[in-house]
C-alpha positions as CSV (number, residue, x, y, z in Angstrom):
1,M,283.8,17.9,130.4
2,N,282.5,16.9,133.7
3,V,282.4,19.7,136.3
4,P,280.1,19.1,139.3
5,R,277.4,21.8,139.2
6,L,274.3,23.1,140.8
7,V,271.6,25.6,139.6
8,I,270.2,27.7,142.4
9,A,266.6,28.6,141.5
10,A,263.4,29.9,143.2
11,P,259.7,30.1,142.7
12,S,259.9,33.9,142.2
13,S,262.2,36.9,142.4
14,G,263.0,38.0,146.0
15,S,263.1,34.5,147.4
16,G,266.8,34.7,148.2
17,K,268.6,33.2,145.2
18,T,271.5,35.7,145.3
19,T,271.9,35.3,149.1
20,V,272.1,31.5,148.8
21,A,274.1,31.3,145.5
22,T,276.7,33.8,146.7
23,G,276.9,32.3,150.1
24,L,277.4,28.8,148.7
25,M,280.1,30.1,146.3
26,A,282.0,31.7,149.1
27,A,281.5,28.8,151.5
28,F,282.9,26.3,149.0
29,A,285.7,28.6,148.0
30,E,286.7,28.9,151.7
31,R,287.1,25.1,151.7
32,G,289.7,25.4,149.0
33,L,287.5,24.4,146.0
34,A,287.9,26.2,142.7
35,V,284.3,27.5,142.2
36,S,283.1,28.7,138.9
37,P,280.3,31.4,139.3
38,H,277.6,31.8,136.7
39,K,274.4,33.8,136.4
40,A,271.4,32.9,134.2
41,G,270.1,35.9,132.2
42,P,271.5,39.4,131.4
43,D,272.2,40.7,134.9
44,Y,275.5,42.4,135.5
45,I,275.4,43.1,139.2
46,D,275.1,39.7,140.8
47,P,278.2,38.4,138.9
48,G,280.2,41.1,140.7
49,Y,279.3,39.5,144.0
50,H,279.9,36.1,142.6
51,A,283.4,37.1,141.5
52,L,284.1,38.5,145.0
53,A,283.0,35.2,146.5
54,T,285.1,33.0,144.3
55,G,288.0,35.0,143.0
56,R,287.0,34.1,139.4
57,P,285.1,36.2,136.8
58,G,281.3,36.0,137.2
59,R,279.9,34.9,133.8
60,N,276.4,35.1,132.3
61,L,274.5,32.3,130.6
62,D,271.8,33.9,128.5
63,A,269.9,31.7,126.1
64,F,268.0,34.6,124.5
65,M,271.0,36.9,123.7
66,C,273.5,34.1,122.9
67,G,271.2,31.3,121.8
68,P,270.5,28.0,123.6
69,E,273.3,26.4,121.6
70,L,276.0,28.6,123.3
71,V,274.9,28.1,126.9
72,A,276.8,24.8,127.5
73,P,280.0,25.9,125.5
74,L,280.1,29.2,127.4
75,F,279.6,27.3,130.7
76,A,282.4,24.9,129.8
77,H,284.7,27.8,128.9
78,G,284.1,29.5,132.3
79,S,284.2,26.4,134.4
80,A,287.3,24.7,132.8
81,G,289.6,23.3,135.5
82,C,287.1,24.0,138.4
83,D,286.0,21.7,141.2
84,L,282.5,23.0,141.3
85,A,280.2,25.4,139.4
86,V,277.3,27.3,140.9
87,V,274.7,28.9,138.6
88,E,272.3,31.5,140.0
89,G,269.0,31.5,138.2
90,V,266.9,34.4,137.1
91,M,263.4,35.4,138.3
92,G,261.2,32.3,139.0
93,L,262.4,28.9,137.8
94,Y,260.2,28.8,134.8
95,D,260.1,32.5,133.9
96,G,261.8,33.4,130.7
97,A,261.6,35.8,127.8
98,A,258.1,37.2,127.5
99,G,255.9,35.2,125.1
100,R,258.8,32.8,124.3
101,G,257.9,29.8,126.4
102,E,260.9,28.5,128.4
103,L,263.4,30.5,126.4
104,A,266.0,32.1,128.7
105,S,264.5,30.7,131.8
106,T,266.5,29.1,134.6
107,A,264.7,25.8,133.8
108,Q,266.0,25.9,130.2
109,V,269.6,26.6,131.4
110,A,269.4,23.8,133.9
111,K,268.3,21.4,131.2
112,L,271.0,22.6,128.8
113,L,273.6,22.0,131.5
114,R,272.0,18.7,132.7
115,A,272.4,20.2,136.2
116,P,270.3,19.4,139.3
117,V,268.3,22.3,140.7
118,V,268.1,23.5,144.3
119,L,265.0,25.5,144.9
120,V,265.3,28.4,147.4
121,V,261.9,28.9,149.0
122,D,260.9,32.0,151.0
123,A,259.1,30.2,153.8
124,S,258.3,33.3,155.9
125,S,254.5,33.1,155.4
126,Q,253.8,29.4,155.1
127,S,254.1,26.0,156.7
128,R,252.6,22.9,155.2
129,S,251.7,24.7,152.0
130,V,255.4,24.6,151.2
131,A,255.0,21.0,150.2
132,A,252.3,21.8,147.6
133,L,254.4,24.6,146.2
134,V,257.6,22.5,145.9
135,H,255.6,19.6,144.4
136,G,254.2,21.9,141.7
137,F,257.7,23.1,140.7
138,A,259.1,19.6,140.8
139,S,256.4,18.1,138.6
140,F,255.8,21.0,136.1
141,D,258.6,19.9,133.8
142,P,259.8,16.3,134.3
143,Q,263.1,17.2,132.5
144,V,264.0,19.6,135.2
145,R,265.6,17.6,138.1
146,L,264.8,19.2,141.4
147,G,267.4,17.8,143.8
148,G,266.3,19.5,147.0
149,V,265.2,22.7,148.7
150,I,266.8,25.4,150.8
151,L,264.3,27.1,153.1
152,N,264.9,30.8,153.5
153,K,263.6,33.3,156.1
154,V,262.5,30.6,158.6
155,G,261.2,32.2,161.7
156,S,261.7,29.7,164.6
157,D,262.6,26.2,165.5
158,R,258.9,25.3,165.5
159,H,258.5,26.8,162.1
160,E,261.4,24.7,160.8
161,V,259.9,21.5,162.2
162,M,256.6,22.1,160.4
163,L,258.3,22.9,157.1
164,R,260.6,19.8,157.3
165,E,257.6,17.5,158.2
166,A,255.7,18.8,155.2
167,L,258.6,18.3,152.8
168,E,259.3,14.9,154.2
169,E,255.7,13.9,153.2
170,A,256.4,15.3,149.7
171,G,259.7,13.3,149.4
172,T,261.8,16.4,148.8
173,P,265.2,16.7,150.6
174,V,265.8,19.8,152.7
175,L,269.4,20.8,152.0
176,G,269.4,23.9,154.2
177,V,267.5,26.2,156.5
178,L,268.3,29.9,156.8
179,R,266.9,32.1,159.4
180,R,266.0,35.7,158.9
181,A,269.2,37.7,158.9
182,P,268.7,41.4,158.0
183,Q,272.3,42.2,158.9
184,V,273.4,40.3,155.8
185,A,271.1,42.3,153.5
186,T,272.8,44.0,150.6
187,P,271.7,47.6,149.7
188,S,269.6,48.1,146.6
189,R,268.5,51.1,144.5
190,H,266.7,51.8,141.2
191,L,268.2,49.0,139.1
192,G,268.9,46.4,141.8
193,L,271.8,45.7,144.2
194,V,274.5,48.3,144.5
195,P,277.5,47.0,142.5
196,V,280.6,45.7,144.3
197,A,282.8,48.4,142.7
198,E,280.9,51.0,144.7
199,R,281.1,49.4,148.1
200,R,284.0,46.9,147.9
201,A,284.9,46.9,151.6
202,D,281.3,46.5,152.7
203,A,280.6,44.0,149.9
204,L,283.5,41.8,151.2
205,A,282.0,41.9,154.7
206,S,278.5,41.0,153.2
207,V,279.9,38.1,151.3
208,A,281.8,36.8,154.3
209,A,278.6,37.0,156.3
210,L,276.6,35.2,153.6
211,A,279.2,32.4,153.6
212,G,278.9,32.1,157.4
213,Q,275.1,32.0,157.2
214,V,275.1,29.3,154.5
215,R,277.9,27.3,156.2
216,A,275.8,27.2,159.4
217,G,272.5,26.5,157.8
218,C,273.2,24.3,154.8
219,D,274.4,20.8,154.4
220,L,277.4,21.5,152.2
221,E,278.4,17.8,151.9
222,A,274.9,16.9,150.6
223,L,275.0,19.9,148.2
224,L,278.4,18.9,146.9
225,A,277.2,15.3,146.5
226,L,274.2,16.5,144.6
227,A,276.4,18.6,142.3
228,R,278.5,15.5,141.5
229,T,275.5,13.6,140.2
230,A,275.5,15.9,137.1
231,P,276.5,13.8,134.1
232,P,279.3,14.8,131.7
233,L,278.4,17.5,129.2
234,D,279.1,16.6,125.6
235,C,279.8,20.0,124.1
236,A,282.6,22.0,122.6
237,V,284.4,24.4,124.9
238,W,283.8,28.0,123.7
239,S,287.0,29.7,122.7
240,P,287.2,33.4,121.7
241,R,289.8,32.7,119.0
242,E,287.8,29.8,117.5
243,A,284.6,31.9,117.7
244,L,286.4,34.7,115.7
245,A,287.7,32.2,113.2
246,Q,284.2,30.8,112.6
247,A,282.7,34.3,112.3
248,A,285.2,35.0,109.6
249,G,284.3,31.8,107.8
250,G,287.3,29.9,109.0
251,A,287.8,26.5,110.4
252,P,284.9,24.6,112.0
253,A,284.4,24.2,115.7
254,G,287.0,21.9,117.3
255,S,289.8,22.7,114.9
256,P,293.0,24.3,116.2
257,A,292.6,28.1,116.8
258,P,294.6,30.3,114.5
259,A,297.0,32.9,115.8
260,G,295.8,36.5,116.3
261,P,296.3,39.1,113.6
262,A,299.9,40.0,112.9
263,G,301.3,43.5,113.4
264,P,300.8,46.2,116.0
265,R,298.1,45.7,118.6
266,P,295.7,48.6,118.8
267,V,295.0,49.8,122.3
268,V,291.3,49.6,123.1
269,A,290.4,51.5,126.2
270,V,287.6,50.1,128.3
271,A,285.8,52.2,130.8
272,G,285.5,50.8,134.4
273,G,285.4,52.0,137.9
274,P,282.3,52.6,140.0
275,A,280.3,54.4,137.3
276,F,280.8,51.8,134.6
277,T,280.6,48.4,136.1
278,F,278.5,46.5,133.5
279,S,280.6,44.3,131.2
280,Y,280.6,40.7,130.1
281,A,284.0,38.9,130.6
282,E,283.8,37.5,127.1
283,H,284.0,41.0,125.5
284,A,287.5,41.7,126.7
285,E,288.5,38.1,125.8
286,L,287.2,38.6,122.2
287,L,288.9,41.9,121.8
288,T,292.2,40.4,123.0
289,A,291.7,37.4,120.7
290,A,291.0,39.8,117.8
291,G,294.4,41.4,118.4
292,A,293.6,44.3,120.6
293,Q,295.5,45.4,123.8
294,V,292.7,46.0,126.3
295,A,293.5,48.9,128.7
296,A,291.1,49.7,131.6
297,F,290.5,53.3,132.8
298,D,288.2,55.0,135.3
299,P,286.3,58.1,134.1
300,L,285.9,59.2,137.7
301,R,289.6,59.2,138.4
302,D,291.7,59.3,135.2
303,E,292.1,62.6,133.4
304,A,293.4,61.1,130.1
305,L,292.7,58.1,128.0
306,P,295.3,55.3,128.2
307,E,298.4,55.9,126.2
308,G,298.0,55.1,122.5
309,T,294.2,54.6,122.7
310,S,292.8,53.9,119.2
311,G,289.5,52.4,120.2
312,L,287.1,53.2,123.1
313,V,284.5,51.0,124.7
314,I,282.2,52.5,127.3
315,G,279.7,50.0,128.7
316,G,276.9,50.1,131.1
317,G,276.7,51.3,134.7
318,F,275.4,54.1,136.8
319,P,276.6,57.5,135.4
320,E,273.4,59.0,136.8
321,V,274.7,58.4,140.3
322,Y,278.0,59.9,139.6
323,A,277.0,62.7,137.2
324,P,278.6,65.5,139.2
325,E,281.9,63.7,139.5
326,L,281.9,62.7,135.8
327,S,281.1,66.2,134.8
328,A,283.9,67.6,137.0
329,N,286.5,65.5,135.2
330,E,286.7,68.1,132.4
331,P,290.1,66.9,131.0
332,L,288.8,63.4,130.3
333,R,285.5,64.7,128.9
334,A,287.6,66.8,126.5
335,A,289.8,63.9,125.6
336,V,286.8,61.7,124.8
337,A,285.2,64.4,122.7
338,A,288.5,65.0,120.8
339,F,288.9,61.3,120.2
340,A,285.4,61.0,118.8
341,E,285.8,64.1,116.7
342,A,289.0,62.7,115.2
343,G,287.0,59.7,114.0
344,G,288.2,57.2,116.6
345,P,285.9,54.1,117.0
346,V,283.7,54.3,120.1
347,A,281.3,51.6,121.2
348,A,279.0,52.9,123.9
349,E,276.2,51.0,125.6
350,C,273.6,52.5,127.9
351,A,275.7,54.3,130.5
352,G,278.2,55.0,127.7
353,L,275.4,56.5,125.7
354,L,274.6,58.9,128.6
355,Y,278.3,59.8,129.0
356,L,278.6,60.8,125.4
357,A,275.5,63.0,125.6
358,G,275.6,66.8,125.9
359,S,274.3,66.6,129.5
360,L,273.0,64.2,132.1
361,D,270.5,65.6,134.6
362,G,271.7,69.1,133.7
363,K,275.4,68.3,134.2
364,P,277.7,68.6,131.2
365,M,278.9,65.4,129.7
366,C,281.3,64.7,126.8
367,G,279.1,66.5,124.2
368,V,279.8,63.9,121.5
369,L,276.1,63.5,120.7
370,D,273.6,66.2,120.1
371,A,271.3,64.9,122.8
372,D,270.5,65.3,126.5
373,A,269.7,62.7,129.1
374,R,267.9,62.7,132.4
375,M,266.5,60.3,135.0
376,S,263.0,59.1,134.5
377,E,260.3,57.6,136.7
378,R,259.7,54.8,134.1
379,L,261.8,51.7,134.1
380,T,262.6,50.4,130.6
381,L,263.3,46.7,130.8
382,G,263.3,43.7,128.4
383,Y,264.8,41.7,125.7
384,R,265.1,43.2,122.2
385,E,265.7,41.9,118.7
386,A,267.7,44.4,116.6
387,V,269.2,44.9,113.2
388,A,272.0,47.4,112.4
389,V,270.5,50.1,110.1
390,A,273.9,51.6,109.1
391,D,277.5,50.6,108.8
392,S,279.4,51.5,111.9
393,S,282.7,50.7,113.7
394,L,280.8,48.0,115.6
395,A,278.5,46.4,113.1
396,A,277.9,46.2,109.4
397,N,274.5,47.3,108.0
398,G,272.1,44.4,108.4
399,T,273.8,42.7,111.3
400,R,271.2,41.1,113.5
401,L,271.7,40.9,117.3
402,R,269.6,40.1,120.3
403,G,270.1,42.4,123.3
404,H,268.6,43.8,126.5
405,E,267.5,47.2,127.7
406,F,267.6,48.0,131.4
407,H,267.5,51.7,132.4
408,R,265.6,54.4,134.2
409,T,266.8,57.3,132.1
410,V,265.7,58.8,128.8
411,I,267.7,60.6,126.1
412,E,266.2,63.1,123.8
413,P,266.2,62.6,120.9
414,G,266.2,58.9,121.2
415,A,267.9,58.4,117.9
416,G,270.2,60.4,115.7
417,T,270.0,61.2,112.0
418,T,271.7,57.9,111.5
419,P,270.3,55.5,114.2
420,A,272.3,52.6,115.5
421,W,269.6,49.9,115.6
422,G,266.2,49.2,114.3
423,F,264.2,47.1,116.8
424,T,262.1,44.4,115.3
425,H,260.7,42.8,118.5
426,P,258.8,43.4,120.7
427,E,258.2,46.8,119.1
428,R,259.4,48.4,115.9
429,R,261.4,51.6,116.4
430,V,264.9,53.0,115.7
431,E,267.2,53.8,118.5
432,G,270.8,55.0,119.1
433,F,273.3,57.0,117.2
434,V,276.0,56.4,114.6
435,R,278.2,59.4,113.9
436,G,281.7,59.1,112.5
437,G,283.3,56.3,114.4
438,V,280.8,56.4,117.2
439,H,278.2,53.7,117.8
440,A,276.0,54.6,120.9
441,S,272.9,52.9,122.1
442,Y,270.9,51.8,125.1
443,L,271.0,48.2,123.9
444,H,273.2,45.9,125.9
445,T,274.6,43.1,123.7
446,H,276.7,39.9,124.3
447,W,279.4,39.7,121.8
448,A,279.8,36.0,122.1
449,A,276.6,35.8,120.1
450,Q,278.1,37.8,117.2
451,P,282.0,37.7,117.5
452,S,282.2,39.6,114.2
453,V,281.5,42.9,116.2
454,A,284.7,42.4,118.2
455,A,286.7,41.7,115.1
456,R,285.2,44.7,113.3
457,F,285.8,47.1,116.2
458,T,289.4,45.9,116.6
459,A,290.0,46.4,112.9
460,A,288.6,49.9,113.1
461,A,290.9,50.6,116.0
462,R,293.9,49.3,114.1
463,A,293.0,51.4,111.1
464,A,292.5,54.5,113.3
465,A,296.0,53.9,114.9
466,G,297.5,53.4,111.5
467,S,296.1,56.6,110.1
468,G,297.7,58.6,112.8
469,A,294.5,60.4,113.6
470,V,294.3,58.9,117.0
471,G,296.4,56.7,119.3
472,G,299.5,55.5,117.6
473,D,301.3,52.3,116.8
474,R,302.2,50.1,119.8
475,D,304.0,46.8,119.4
476,G,302.2,43.9,121.0
477,G,303.8,41.5,123.4
């Protein structure tokens, strides 16, 4: 496959990658191009803005959680049929998983995609030194192809002239110059930007403003020409059905995908809305390929689970921001508690874990777990290696996964009588809860790395529906 592509990177966090990447996506989409948006690393929030800019799902490329071998196939899956792909990097260009060299860095993703890199430089406090900085990043790894620079937060015409002269000496093309524009700033809070779902109208205005800023300050023709220099990628295109077949020991990659399981399709309810915005697009695709009927619901608004629910997925988000509203929705809390008590399969990650607790910051939650949660001053952040320490609706005992923790809350106790995971790196501890059909944990996982979890969870939902304890049979279409 040969989709033109760019990786938008920076020397460090806070340089303006999201501003530039989102603005470029929107500006090219406004020109009628089908733009495929991607984000290196585990971040859930930036892809929401990317999706708003392009009208396509924002997708993550995480070499730690999914393995380097899946980066190109997942990219090919997301960008199929597109005119251009834009990949926003993570942290600084060469920053990756702690103590793992280049693993999960933007540089590694760029090399795996054979994509040219555009470096976004915060030029607000430098002039000629920008050439030394850019030279260092361009020469650090010869396999990373730095195609040009976009200068951000430039203060004046004179400042721009000095920066351009310095980079001309260094032989690095300047592909854009953006002036300081605080009116385009996107609000942040304790875990980063405020998600699109919480401020959709304002987010649309922000994305439109970013597109205008990038359109005015960047050479879109030169950037598109650079993207078209990316060579063809020789890789298989990831497919959820093929991934499930391989996980089950079926046909090798590249063979025709089998049909989904026969019989009634279990309804798997997936929490969404402003309080539960963290989800990878591949999760719903894998559930659907495994034979589930995915039904979205909003715990802030809906007072009942979707009709026929026989599996429940509650992912990440910001329940701490909406604790009073979630608590006030007593009918849904009771429905979730009854579903779990009846043995229905529940997969809860981070925000979902908090929602299942007895309370969150003193506000009653679903009471499924004998634990209470609260906000904390301490940020817990980092990649984890984990092994399932018990059989559950999500994973068989011994299943190994890589995941990511990102929260500023604590739950006490941190693990149940039967924990969900045993962490093996970077520290050894048990975490989470397995109780009946419930699997609840702080650990965010990417199911493309282990498609068997989607198949196992769907099978548990089908069995629950067949038993009559929850949901009920519903014929698939």
